[in-house]
LUMKOLSE-735146 format. One line per field, with one value per residue (C-alpha): residue number from 1; residue in three letters; x, y, z. Coordinates in Angstrom, 1 decimal. Layout:
BEGIN
i <- (NUM;...) .
aa <- (ALA;...) .
X <- (X;...) .
Y <- (Y;...) .
Z <- (Z;...) .
***
This chain:
BEGIN
i <- (1;2;3;4;5;6;7;8;9;10;11;12;13;14;15;16;17;18;19;20;21;22;23;24;25;26;27;28;29;30;31;32;33;34;35;36;37;38;39;40;41;42;43;44;45;46;47;48;49;50;51;52;53;54;55;56;57;58;59;60;61;62;63;64;65;66;67;68;69;70;71;72;73;74;75;76;77;78;79;80;81;82;83;84;85;86;87;88;89;90;91;92;93;94;95;96;97;98;99;100;101;102;103;104;105;106;107;108;109;110;111;112;113;114;115;116;117;118;119;120;121;122;123;124;125;126;127;128;129;130;131;132;133;134;135;136;137;138;139;140;141;142;143;144;145;146;147;148;149;150;151;152;153;154;155;156;157;158;159;160;161;162;163;164;165;166;167;168;169;170;171;172;173;174;175;176;177;178;179;180;181;182;183;184;185;186;187;188;189;190;191;192;193;194;195;196;197;198;199;200;201;202;203;204;205;206;207;208;209;210;211;212;213;214;215;216;217;218;219;220;221;222;223;224;225;226;227;228;229;230;231;232;233;234;235;236;237;238;239;240;241;242;243;244;245;246;247;248;249;250;251;252;253;254;255;256;257;258;259;260;261;262;263;264;265;266;267;268;269;270;271;272;273;274;275;276;277;278;279;280;281;282;283;284;285;286;287;288;289;290;291;292;293;294;295;296;297;298;299;300;301;302;303;304;305;306;307;308;309;310;311;312;313;314;315;316;317;318;319;320;321;322;323;324;325;326;327;328;329;330;331;332;333;334;335;336;337;338;339;340;341;342;343;344;345;346;347;348;349;350;351;352;353;354;355;356;357;358;359;360;361;362;363;364;365;366;367;368;369;370;371;372;373;374;375;376;377;378;379;380;381;382;383;384;385;386;387;388;389;390;391;392;393;394;395;396;397;398;399;400;401;402;403;404;405;406;407;408;409;410;411;412;413;414;415;416;417;418;419;420;421;422;423;424;425;426;427;428;429;430;431;432;433;434;435;436;437;438;439;440;441;442;443;444;445;446;447;448;449;450;451;452;453;454;455;456;457;458;459;460;461;462;463;464;465;466;467;468;469;470;471;472;473;474;475;476;477;478;479;480;481;482;483;484;485;486;487;488;489;490;491;492;493;494;495;496;497;498;499;500;501;502;503;504;505;506;507;508;509;510;511;512;513;514;515;516;517;518;519;520;521;522;523;524;525;526;527;528;529;530;531;532;533;534;535;536;537;538;539;540;541;542;543;544;545;546;547;548;549;550;551;552;553;554;555;556;557;558;559;560;561;562;563;564;565;566;567;568;569;570;571;572;573;574;575;576;577;578;579;580;581;582;583;584;585;586;587;588;589;590;591;592;593;594;595;596;597;598;599) .
aa <- (UNK;UNK;UNK;UNK;UNK;UNK;UNK;UNK;UNK;UNK;UNK;UNK;UNK;UNK;UNK;UNK;UNK;UNK;UNK;UNK;UNK;UNK;UNK;UNK;UNK;UNK;UNK;UNK;UNK;UNK;UNK;UNK;UNK;UNK;UNK;UNK;UNK;UNK;UNK;UNK;UNK;UNK;UNK;UNK;UNK;UNK;UNK;UNK;UNK;UNK;UNK;UNK;UNK;UNK;UNK;UNK;UNK;UNK;UNK;UNK;UNK;UNK;UNK;UNK;UNK;UNK;UNK;UNK;UNK;UNK;UNK;UNK;UNK;UNK;UNK;UNK;UNK;UNK;UNK;UNK;UNK;UNK;UNK;UNK;UNK;UNK;UNK;UNK;UNK;UNK;UNK;UNK;UNK;UNK;UNK;UNK;UNK;UNK;UNK;UNK;UNK;UNK;UNK;UNK;UNK;UNK;UNK;UNK;UNK;UNK;UNK;UNK;UNK;UNK;UNK;UNK;UNK;UNK;UNK;UNK;UNK;UNK;UNK;UNK;UNK;UNK;UNK;UNK;UNK;UNK;UNK;UNK;UNK;UNK;UNK;UNK;UNK;UNK;UNK;UNK;UNK;UNK;UNK;UNK;UNK;UNK;UNK;UNK;UNK;UNK;UNK;UNK;UNK;UNK;UNK;UNK;UNK;UNK;UNK;UNK;UNK;UNK;UNK;UNK;UNK;UNK;UNK;UNK;UNK;UNK;UNK;UNK;UNK;UNK;UNK;UNK;UNK;UNK;UNK;UNK;UNK;UNK;UNK;UNK;UNK;UNK;UNK;UNK;UNK;UNK;UNK;UNK;UNK;UNK;UNK;UNK;UNK;UNK;UNK;UNK;UNK;UNK;UNK;UNK;UNK;UNK;UNK;UNK;UNK;UNK;UNK;UNK;UNK;UNK;UNK;UNK;UNK;UNK;UNK;UNK;UNK;UNK;UNK;UNK;UNK;UNK;UNK;UNK;UNK;UNK;UNK;UNK;UNK;UNK;UNK;UNK;UNK;UNK;UNK;UNK;UNK;UNK;UNK;UNK;UNK;UNK;UNK;UNK;UNK;UNK;UNK;UNK;UNK;UNK;UNK;UNK;UNK;UNK;UNK;UNK;UNK;UNK;UNK;UNK;UNK;UNK;UNK;UNK;UNK;UNK;UNK;UNK;UNK;UNK;UNK;UNK;UNK;UNK;UNK;UNK;UNK;UNK;UNK;UNK;UNK;UNK;UNK;UNK;UNK;UNK;UNK;UNK;UNK;UNK;UNK;UNK;UNK;UNK;UNK;UNK;UNK;UNK;UNK;UNK;UNK;UNK;UNK;UNK;UNK;UNK;UNK;UNK;UNK;UNK;UNK;UNK;UNK;UNK;UNK;UNK;UNK;UNK;UNK;UNK;UNK;UNK;UNK;UNK;UNK;UNK;UNK;UNK;UNK;UNK;UNK;UNK;UNK;UNK;UNK;UNK;UNK;UNK;UNK;UNK;UNK;UNK;UNK;UNK;UNK;UNK;UNK;UNK;UNK;UNK;UNK;UNK;UNK;UNK;UNK;UNK;UNK;UNK;UNK;UNK;UNK;UNK;UNK;UNK;UNK;UNK;UNK;UNK;UNK;UNK;UNK;UNK;UNK;UNK;UNK;UNK;UNK;UNK;UNK;UNK;UNK;UNK;UNK;UNK;UNK;UNK;UNK;UNK;UNK;UNK;UNK;UNK;UNK;UNK;UNK;UNK;UNK;UNK;UNK;UNK;UNK;UNK;UNK;UNK;UNK;UNK;UNK;UNK;UNK;UNK;UNK;UNK;UNK;UNK;UNK;UNK;UNK;UNK;UNK;UNK;UNK;UNK;UNK;UNK;UNK;UNK;UNK;UNK;UNK;UNK;UNK;UNK;UNK;UNK;UNK;UNK;UNK;UNK;UNK;UNK;UNK;UNK;UNK;UNK;UNK;UNK;UNK;UNK;UNK;UNK;UNK;UNK;UNK;UNK;UNK;UNK;UNK;UNK;UNK;UNK;UNK;UNK;UNK;UNK;UNK;UNK;UNK;UNK;UNK;UNK;UNK;UNK;UNK;UNK;UNK;UNK;UNK;UNK;UNK;UNK;UNK;UNK;UNK;UNK;UNK;UNK;UNK;UNK;UNK;UNK;UNK;UNK;UNK;UNK;UNK;UNK;UNK;UNK;UNK;UNK;UNK;UNK;UNK;UNK;UNK;UNK;UNK;UNK;UNK;UNK;UNK;UNK;UNK;UNK;UNK;UNK;UNK;UNK;UNK;UNK;UNK;UNK;UNK;UNK;UNK;UNK;UNK;UNK;UNK;UNK;UNK;UNK;UNK;UNK;UNK;UNK;UNK;UNK;UNK;UNK;UNK;UNK;UNK;UNK;UNK;UNK;UNK;UNK;UNK;UNK;UNK;UNK;UNK;UNK;UNK;UNK;UNK;UNK;UNK;UNK;UNK;UNK;UNK;UNK;UNK;UNK;UNK;UNK;UNK;UNK;UNK;UNK;UNK;UNK;UNK;UNK;UNK;UNK;UNK;UNK;UNK;UNK;UNK;UNK;UNK;UNK;UNK;UNK;UNK;UNK;UNK;UNK;UNK;UNK;UNK) .
X <- (93.6;96.1;96.1;94.8;92.3;89.6;90.1;90.3;86.6;85.6;87.3;85.2;82.1;82.3;83.5;80.5;78.4;80.1;79.6;76.0;75.3;77.4;75.0;71.7;72.9;73.6;71.3;68.3;66.0;68.2;67.1;69.5;69.4;72.9;76.4;78.5;82.9;84.0;87.7;88.4;86.7;82.8;79.7;76.5;73.0;70.8;67.4;67.5;63.5;63.6;65.4;68.9;71.6;74.7;77.8;81.7;81.3;79.0;81.3;83.7;81.1;80.2;83.9;84.4;81.1;82.8;86.0;83.6;81.9;85.4;86.7;84.0;85.1;81.9;81.5;79.5;77.0;75.0;71.9;69.8;66.2;63.5;60.4;61.1;57.5;57.9;61.3;60.1;57.2;59.3;61.3;58.3;57.1;60.7;60.1;63.2;61.5;64.1;65.7;61.8;62.1;65.6;64.2;61.3;63.3;65.7;63.1;63.8;67.5;68.3;69.0;70.6;71.0;74.5;74.2;76.6;76.9;78.7;80.2;77.3;75.7;73.1;72.0;73.3;73.1;71.7;71.6;70.3;73.2;75.1;78.4;81.1;82.5;84.7;85.0;84.8;85.7;89.5;90.2;89.0;91.9;91.0;93.7;93.0;89.8;88.4;85.2;85.7;82.2;79.0;77.3;73.3;72.4;69.1;67.5;68.6;70.3;67.0;66.1;62.3;63.5;64.2;67.2;69.4;72.4;75.8;78.2;81.8;84.8;88.0;89.4;92.5;94.6;97.2;97.5;100.4;98.2;95.5;98.0;99.0;96.0;94.8;98.0;96.6;93.2;95.1;97.0;93.6;91.8;95.1;94.5;91.1;89.9;87.1;89.4;92.3;90.0;88.7;92.5;94.0;90.9;90.5;86.5;83.3;79.8;76.7;73.4;71.5;73.3;71.9;74.1;76.6;77.2;81.2;82.4;86.2;87.7;90.8;93.6;92.1;91.0;94.6;95.3;92.3;94.1;97.6;95.3;93.2;96.2;98.0;94.9;94.6;98.3;98.3;95.2;96.4;99.4;97.6;95.6;92.3;90.0;88.6;84.5;82.0;78.9;75.4;74.4;70.5;68.9;65.4;64.1;63.8;67.6;68.1;65.3;67.0;70.1;68.6;69.3;65.8;64.7;68.0;69.3;66.0;66.4;69.6;68.9;67.3;64.6;63.6;59.7;60.4;57.0;53.6;52.1;54.7;55.0;59.0;60.9;64.3;66.9;69.8;72.9;73.8;76.6;78.5;78.2;74.4;76.4;79.2;77.5;75.7;78.9;79.9;76.6;77.5;80.0;80.9;83.8;85.7;87.7;90.4;89.1;88.9;89.9;88.1;88.9;86.8;87.4;85.5;85.7;82.2;79.7;77.3;74.5;73.5;70.6;72.7;71.0;71.7;73.3;75.7;77.3;80.8;83.4;84.5;84.2;80.6;79.1;75.6;77.7;80.9;83.0;84.3;87.3;85.0;86.7;84.7;86.9;85.0;87.0;86.7;87.3;90.4;91.4;90.2;92.8;95.4;92.8;92.5;96.3;96.4;94.5;96.3;99.3;97.8;96.2;99.7;101.9;99.3;99.2;103.1;103.2;101.3;103.7;100.1;100.1;96.9;95.0;93.1;88.9;87.3;83.7;81.4;77.4;75.1;71.6;70.1;71.6;71.1;72.2;72.9;74.5;76.7;78.4;78.6;80.8;82.9;83.5;84.6;86.9;88.1;88.9;90.5;92.8;94.2;95.3;96.5;98.5;100.7;100.6;98.5;97.3;93.6;90.6;87.0;84.3;81.3;78.2;79.3;80.0;77.7;73.8;75.5;78.8;81.5;84.3;88.1;88.3;92.0;92.1;94.8;96.6;97.3;100.3;99.3;98.0;94.1;92.5;90.8;88.3;89.3;90.0;87.5;87.5;84.1;83.4;80.1;78.1;74.6;74.9;76.4;73.4;70.7;72.0;72.7;76.2;78.2;81.5;82.3;84.9;87.4;84.7;82.4;80.1;78.5;78.7;78.5;81.8;82.3;82.8;84.8;84.2;86.7;88.0;91.3;90.9;86.8;85.4;87.6;86.1;87.2;90.4;90.9;89.9;91.9;95.1;94.2;94.6;97.6;99.6;98.1;97.7;101.3;100.8;103.8;105.7;103.9;100.6;100.6;98.6;101.4;104.9;107.0;106.5;109.1;109.2;111.8;113.8;112.6;109.7;111.5;114.7;114.3;110.8;112.0;114.5;111.9;109.7;112.8;112.5;109.3;108.9;111.7;109.8;106.3;108.1;109.2;105.6;106.0;103.2;104.9;103.4;105.4;104.3;105.0;102.5;104.1;104.2;108.2;109.9;109.7;105.5;105.5;108.0;106.2;102.3;103.8;105.4;103.6;99.7;99.8;102.0;103.5;106.6;109.7;110.1;112.4;114.2;115.9;118.2;121.1;123.5;120.9;120.1;123.6;124.8;121.8;120.3;117.7;118.0;115.9;113.8;111.9;108.6;109.4;113.3;113.9;117.0;118.1;120.9;121.2;120.9;121.7;117.9;118.6;119.7;117.4;114.4;116.0;115.3;111.8;111.3;113.1;110.6;107.3;108.4;109.5;106.0;108.5;106.5;109.5;111.7;115.4;116.9;116.0;117.1;120.3;121.3) .
Y <- (87.2;86.0;88.4;86.5;87.4;85.1;87.2;90.5;90.0;89.3;93.5;94.3;92.9;94.1;97.8;97.3;97.1;100.5;102.1;101.5;102.5;105.3;106.4;105.5;108.0;110.7;110.3;108.7;108.3;105.9;102.3;99.4;97.1;94.9;95.9;92.2;92.5;92.1;91.3;94.8;96.0;96.7;98.1;99.3;100.1;102.7;104.4;107.7;108.1;112.2;112.3;113.5;112.4;111.4;114.2;113.8;115.9;113.2;110.6;112.6;113.0;109.4;108.2;110.6;108.7;105.5;106.7;107.5;104.3;102.0;104.1;102.8;98.9;97.3;94.0;92.1;89.3;86.6;86.6;83.4;84.7;82.5;84.0;85.0;86.5;88.4;89.8;90.7;92.5;94.5;95.1;96.2;98.4;100.0;100.8;98.3;96.9;95.8;93.8;92.2;90.7;89.6;87.5;86.5;85.2;83.4;82.3;78.2;78.7;79.4;83.6;85.2;89.0;90.6;93.1;95.3;96.0;98.9;97.7;97.7;95.7;97.9;97.3;99.9;98.5;94.9;93.9;90.5;88.8;85.4;86.8;86.2;89.2;90.3;89.9;93.5;97.0;97.2;95.0;97.6;100.9;104.3;105.2;101.7;102.3;104.5;105.3;105.9;106.6;106.7;105.7;104.4;100.4;98.9;96.7;93.2;94.8;95.4;98.2;97.9;98.4;101.4;103.3;103.1;105.0;102.5;104.0;102.2;101.3;99.6;98.3;97.0;95.6;98.5;102.0;101.1;98.4;100.7;103.4;101.0;100.1;104.3;104.5;101.7;103.4;106.6;105.0;102.9;106.1;108.1;105.0;104.9;103.9;106.6;109.5;108.6;108.0;111.8;112.5;110.7;110.9;107.2;106.5;107.9;107.0;109.0;109.2;109.9;106.6;104.4;102.9;100.6;101.3;102.6;104.9;104.0;107.0;107.0;106.9;103.9;102.5;102.5;100.1;98.2;97.8;96.4;93.5;92.7;92.2;90.2;88.3;87.2;86.4;84.1;82.5;81.1;80.3;78.0;76.6;78.1;79.2;82.5;83.0;85.8;85.8;87.9;90.2;88.7;85.6;84.2;83.2;79.6;79.4;80.5;78.0;75.5;76.3;76.5;80.6;81.4;79.0;80.1;83.6;85.1;87.9;89.2;89.3;91.8;91.3;92.4;91.9;92.4;94.1;93.9;91.7;88.7;85.9;86.6;87.5;88.2;88.2;90.5;88.1;87.7;84.5;83.5;80.0;78.9;80.3;78.3;75.1;76.0;76.8;73.1;71.3;72.9;70.3;66.5;65.7;62.3;62.0;62.7;66.6;67.4;69.0;72.1;75.4;78.1;81.6;85.2;88.6;88.5;91.8;90.7;92.6;91.5;93.4;94.8;97.1;100.7;100.9;98.1;99.5;101.0;102.9;99.8;97.2;96.8;97.6;96.1;96.0;94.2;92.0;88.8;87.3;83.8;80.4;77.3;74.0;70.7;67.5;64.1;62.7;61.5;65.4;66.9;67.4;68.3;71.3;72.2;72.5;74.2;77.1;77.2;77.9;80.2;82.1;82.2;83.2;85.8;87.3;87.5;90.2;92.5;91.1;89.9;86.9;85.1;82.8;80.1;79.1;76.2;77.1;73.7;72.7;75.6;75.2;75.9;73.5;71.5;67.9;65.1;65.2;62.6;64.5;67.5;65.1;64.1;67.5;68.8;66.0;66.7;70.1;68.9;66.6;68.8;71.3;68.5;67.3;70.6;71.1;73.8;75.4;76.4;77.0;75.7;78.1;75.8;76.3;79.4;77.3;78.4;76.9;74.7;73.5;73.8;76.2;77.5;81.2;83.2;86.1;88.0;90.5;94.1;96.7;97.3;93.5;93.3;90.2;90.6;88.1;87.4;84.3;81.4;78.2;76.2;72.4;71.8;68.6;70.4;72.5;69.6;67.8;69.8;70.9;67.0;67.4;64.6;63.5;59.7;57.7;55.5;52.7;54.1;55.2;58.9;60.3;64.1;66.0;67.9;71.6;73.8;77.5;79.5;83.6;85.0;88.9;88.0;91.1;93.5;96.5;95.2;94.0;97.6;99.2;96.8;97.9;101.0;101.0;98.3;100.9;103.9;105.0;104.8;102.2;100.2;101.7;98.8;99.5;103.6;105.2;107.6;106.8;109.2;113.0;114.9;118.4;120.9;123.6;126.5;126.2;129.1;127.1;123.5;123.0;121.4;119.2;117.9;116.7;115.0;113.3;112.5;111.2;108.9;107.5;106.8;105.5;102.6;102.1;104.5;106.3;109.7;112.9;116.8;119.3;122.8;124.8;128.0;126.7;126.8;123.6;122.5;122.3;120.5;117.8;118.0;117.7;114.7;112.5;113.3;114.6;112.1;109.8;109.5;106.9;108.9;112.7;113.7;116.9;118.5;121.7;123.6;120.1;117.5;118.9;119.2;115.9;113.9;113.1;113.5;114.5;111.6;111.5;108.9;109.2;108.2;108.5;111.6;112.6;108.9;110.6;111.4;109.2;108.8;108.7;105.7;103.9;105.3;104.2;100.9;100.7;102.1;99.2;96.5;97.4;97.7;94.4;92.4;94.0;95.0;96.1;98.6;101.0;100.1;102.7;100.5;97.2;99.3;100.1) .
Z <- (128.1;124.8;122.2;118.6;116.1;117.9;120.9;119.0;117.6;121.2;122.1;119.1;120.0;123.3;121.9;119.7;123.1;124.5;121.5;121.7;125.0;124.3;121.4;123.8;126.3;124.3;121.6;123.7;120.5;119.0;118.6;117.9;115.2;114.8;115.8;115.0;114.6;111.1;110.2;110.4;112.9;113.5;112.9;114.7;112.9;114.6;113.8;115.2;115.0;115.9;112.4;113.6;111.4;112.4;112.0;112.7;115.5;116.8;116.6;118.3;121.2;121.2;121.0;124.5;126.0;125.4;127.3;130.3;130.0;130.1;133.0;134.9;134.9;134.0;133.8;131.0;132.2;129.8;130.9;129.3;128.7;130.8;128.8;125.1;124.8;127.7;126.5;122.8;124.6;126.5;123.5;121.5;124.8;124.8;121.5;120.3;117.4;115.9;119.0;119.0;115.5;115.8;118.9;117.4;114.6;117.1;120.1;119.6;119.5;123.5;122.8;125.3;126.5;127.7;130.3;131.3;134.9;137.5;140.5;142.2;140.0;138.5;134.7;132.7;128.9;127.4;124.1;122.3;121.8;121.9;122.8;123.8;125.5;127.5;131.4;131.8;130.2;131.5;128.4;125.9;126.0;125.7;123.1;120.8;119.0;116.7;115.5;111.2;109.8;109.3;106.4;105.3;105.3;104.8;107.5;107.0;103.9;102.0;100.1;101.1;104.5;106.3;105.6;109.6;110.2;110.4;112.2;111.5;113.8;114.7;117.9;118.9;121.9;121.6;120.5;118.0;115.9;115.9;114.3;111.9;110.9;110.4;108.2;106.3;105.6;104.8;102.0;100.9;100.2;98.4;96.4;95.6;91.9;92.3;93.2;90.6;88.1;87.8;88.5;85.6;83.3;83.4;83.5;84.5;85.1;84.4;86.2;83.0;81.4;84.3;87.6;87.3;83.6;82.7;80.5;79.8;78.8;75.9;78.9;80.6;77.5;76.8;79.6;79.0;75.2;76.5;79.1;76.3;74.0;76.5;76.9;73.2;72.8;76.0;75.1;72.0;73.5;75.8;73.0;73.2;70.3;70.8;69.8;70.1;71.5;71.0;74.0;74.2;73.4;74.0;77.7;76.0;76.2;80.1;80.9;79.6;81.2;84.9;84.9;85.2;88.2;89.9;88.5;87.2;90.1;88.6;84.8;82.9;80.2;77.3;75.6;71.5;70.8;72.1;70.1;70.6;73.1;72.5;75.5;75.2;78.5;78.4;78.3;82.1;81.4;78.2;79.3;77.2;73.8;74.3;74.5;71.6;69.9;70.9;69.7;65.9;65.9;66.7;69.2;69.5;72.9;70.4;69.9;73.5;75.5;74.0;75.4;74.2;75.5;75.0;76.3;76.4;77.8;80.5;82.8;85.7;88.1;91.3;94.3;93.6;96.8;95.9;92.9;93.5;90.9;88.8;91.4;91.6;88.3;86.8;82.9;82.8;80.4;81.4;80.5;79.7;79.0;79.1;78.8;77.1;78.7;79.3;83.0;82.6;81.6;84.3;86.7;84.3;82.6;86.5;86.9;83.3;84.7;87.9;86.4;83.6;87.1;88.6;85.5;85.0;88.2;88.5;85.9;88.4;91.7;92.8;95.1;95.7;98.7;97.4;98.3;97.6;97.8;97.7;97.7;97.9;99.3;96.5;93.8;90.7;89.7;91.6;94.6;93.7;91.2;93.2;95.4;92.4;91.3;94.8;94.8;91.4;92.3;95.5;93.7;91.3;94.3;96.5;93.5;93.4;96.8;97.3;100.1;100.3;102.6;102.2;102.1;103.0;100.7;98.6;95.3;92.4;91.6;89.0;90.6;93.1;92.6;93.0;93.9;93.8;96.3;94.8;97.3;96.0;96.9;100.6;101.4;100.7;98.8;95.9;94.3;90.7;88.8;89.4;88.0;88.7;87.7;85.7;85.3;85.3;81.7;79.9;80.8;80.4;77.2;76.4;74.4;73.6;72.7;71.2;73.7;72.5;73.1;70.9;73.1;73.0;76.7;78.1;78.8;82.0;81.5;83.4;83.6;84.2;84.1;85.2;85.3;86.8;85.0;83.1;84.8;88.5;87.4;86.2;89.4;91.6;89.3;89.7;93.5;93.2;91.4;92.9;89.5;88.7;86.1;84.8;81.6;79.5;80.5;81.1;78.7;78.4;78.7;77.8;77.7;75.8;77.3;75.8;78.4;75.9;73.2;71.2;70.8;71.5;70.2;66.8;68.3;70.9;67.8;66.5;69.8;70.0;66.7;67.5;70.1;68.1;65.4;68.1;69.0;72.2;73.6;73.6;73.7;73.1;76.2;74.4;76.7;77.8;81.2;83.1;82.5;85.9;85.9;83.1;84.5;88.4;86.3;84.2;86.9;90.0;88.2;85.5;86.8;83.6;84.0;81.9;80.7;78.3;78.7;75.9;75.3;73.4;74.6;73.7;70.6;69.7;71.1;70.0;73.6;75.8;79.9;81.1;84.8;86.0;88.3;91.3;91.1;89.6;87.1;85.9;83.2;79.8;77.0;73.4;71.8;70.1;73.2;75.3;73.0;73.6;76.8;76.8;74.1;76.2;79.8;77.3;75.9;78.6;81.0;83.5;86.9;87.4;85.6;84.1;86.1;88.8;87.4;86.3;89.4) .
***
């Protein structure tokens, strides 16, 4: 069998059935839900009706049982169900209520079972499944699969349903590929922004405040300040105007926009008072406000495109189980922009946004992949306009020779979109920038511009973010850099450490003040701890880019002995020379130390 991504999915799907067979062998009360393969492995959901909760020790036992099953060289056989109702009744009699529910749902789809049989043809296990599967278990290598963890999962993803136990696992064709993946997981664990958030005092969430709402501590707020400074600087350079809009608005606004019909379940509502019929919505989107700003003036084709940007905080309901650190929250700030343009300007504006995304991600050493998401099942507007919109986005990308994938049916309800998935330092992809073309809102709000023929026409509207949400992007940055931010982003850029507090603190103070005067975020560590401890803590634990050590010689010569994070000692520098190098590193937003550049 050819070893490629498609057959890897078949391997994982088959291994998931072996896992389910092992679980039911060891835990007879276990009832099966679903067990698909995924991009990184597979999982299976179980309902242990005796109330047992899987432990790490259980996972180890299940792995051993799977190896025993694999050794039996069992075959996987496809079985077309001749009498669906009889099979549903059989599942119910066995207590397999989840299988019965799924089969009922797919009774008209020619449903099939996959049966695991021994060499004598005896059926040992079956599950409702469309397949395909491997011919037999000999293809599954006992040293190339791993059960990873257990998590809770609501049946069908609905929090009103029963909570099941999900076992996550993975499988590869050989042990080398498995080990490479496990090493990757270890690295990802080290970079987990939630752990680093505590270690580096970056952010926190509090139960009494509400889930998915973030407190930005001074360290991460400092990083955000640098990102926002870049954002404002670049937007002004690229011809945007920056605006600010309210946090709430009457529900009437969201009825006009269509959000009440298509997004209501994600919105927070406020009743003004008991005696009033006025209902307000906490802002889930910035776009209707930007349209109202557009309506406040008259525009001709000569004044377009109008590029309007805002760091606008929005709030959207999320299921509590979906919330996670900074990357999945309920309150977040979008680096939002809306561009109002003529049809003739559309392709150039899309390409200008793509340039903006590419230039920005290059600063962080991030590459990206692109997807075009097309019309969803629930949409507003005319199909003809949707077709034009999708064609316009395709033309913009094809004109610049950009490769892209098509994600059918995943567009916003008001228009198709281009999604940018950035790759971090260890190769994971994250959804960030988006360009969405919208014919709907301009028509719903009846906004116009006067064209060169004197006619009033409806402008095209582009929705656009570069970072996506500030919360999510900072979570990505923490993991991308493993908390070791480059100097321009680092909350503390240089720590000054005197060799002896009694003898060298005065000179350390002089160095510290010079650094601060040059705009460098510096600290002076005059604690009674040992010098080596303070250096190690600064570079390794706090991940400060530079430590300046000063003693008798440095005080006499007006120098600093410099250590760089991840490098070690890089030499002794005149204070002014060191300040100049750091200022240049900050100004150029360099991703690496000047010491590496000078090598």
